[in-house]
C-alpha positions in Angstrom: -7.9 0.0 3.1 -9.3 -3.1 3.2 -9.3 -5.1 -0.2 -13.0 -4.8 -0.3 -13.5 -0.8 -0.3 -10.4 -1.0 -2.6 -12.2 -3.0 -4.7 -15.6 -0.6 -4.2 -13.5 2.1 -5.0 -11.5 0.8 -8.1 -15.4 -0.5 -9.8 -16.3 2.7 -9.3 -13.7 4.3 -11.5 -11.1 5.8 -9.1 -7.5 5.4 -10.8 -5.5 3.0 -9.1 -2.0 3.0 -10.2 -0.8 -0.7 -10.8 1.7 -2.3 -8.8 4.2 -3.6 -11.8 7.6 -4.4 -9.7 7.9 -6.8 -6.4 8.6 -3.8 -3.2 7.5 -0.5 -5.1 5.0 0.0 -2.5 7.5 -0.5 0.7 9.7 1.1 -1.1 7.1 4.2 -1.5 6.0 3.6 2.0 2.5 2.6 1.1 0.5 -0.8 0.8 -0.8 -2.6 -2.0 -4.2 -4.2 -2.7 -4.7 -7.4 -5.1 -8.3 -6.8 -7.0 -8.5 -10.1 -9.2 -4.9 -11.4 -10.5 -3.5 -7.8 -10.5 -1.8 -6.1 -7.7 -2.1 -1.7 -6.8 -0.6 0.3 -5.3 -3.6 1.9 -2.4 -4.1 5.8 -2.7 -3.0 7.7 0.1 -5.2 10.2 2.1 -3.9 12.8 0.0 -4.7 11.5 -3.2 -8.4 10.7 -2.1 -8.9 14.2 -1.0 -7.9 15.8 -4.0 -10.3 13.3 -5.5 -13.0 15.2 -4.0 -12.7 18.1 -6.0 -13.0 20.3 -3.1 -15.6 21.7 -1.6 -16.5 20.9 2.1 -16.4 17.6 3.0 -16.9 16.0 6.4 -15.3 12.5 7.4 -16.4 10.3 9.9 -15.3 7.0 11.7 -15.3 6.2 15.1 -17.5 7.9 18.0 -15.6 10.7 18.9 -17.4 12.7 21.7 -16.3 15.9 21.1 -16.0 17.8 17.3 -11.8 19.2 16.4 -11.2 21.3 13.2 -7.9 22.1 11.7 -6.5 23.6 8.7 -3.5 23.2 6.7 -1.6 23.9 2.9 -1.5 20.3 2.0 -4.3 17.7 3.2 -1.2 16.3 5.2 -0.5 19.2 7.1 -4.5 19.5 8.1 -4.2 15.8 9.0 -1.2 16.6 11.1 -2.9 19.5 12.7 -5.6 17.8 13.7 -4.0 15.5 15.2 -2.2 18.3 17.3 -5.5 20.1 17.9 -7.1 16.0 19.3 -3.9 15.4 21.3 -3.4 19.4 23.4 -3.2 19.3 26.6 -5.7 20.5 29.1 
């Protein structure tokens, strides 16, 4: 996540967790971003998806010549299944 996108999320009211101890982000396997003088833990993909409050949403990034769909019981499982679908051998 870029500093700018993190700042936009924070300004829009997304609840960021303050990174209170040096090394916490690394231990949690997360990245951190500095907004002003405070360092925050970047939200995980799961936290961002959960914050969308359900419903059907569409996410696009880069240009893809085909549409793949995947489901899962958790956001992580759905993304893992999407990766498998995209990388499936013909």
